[in-house]
C-alpha positions, 0 to 999 in steps of 0.5 A: 361383172357378175350379177344375180337378181340385180346385185353386183357380186364383182369385188375389186381387188382393193375391197377384197384385200381390205376385207381380208385385212379386217378378218386377220385383225379380228382373228388376231384380236380373238387370239389376244383375248384368248391368250389374256383369258388363259393368263388370267386363269393361270394367275387365278389358279396360282393365287388359289394354290398360294391361298391353299398353302397359306391356309394349310400353314396356318392350320398347322401352326394352330394345331401345334399351339393347341398341342403345346398348351394341352 
């Protein structure tokens, strides 16, 4: 048993495995959160592209109508 200043630093195998499992779960959650953020960003960019495309089509239609009525 290893002690430093009266604190026990010996860890049993079960505690070590449990801590490692918790660490892996936390890493997995962070990976899932990052993947979700990337998907959200990708969808946001796609919606912006669609909005830009729709806006340009509307401006083109308005410009053609103005030319037609002049």
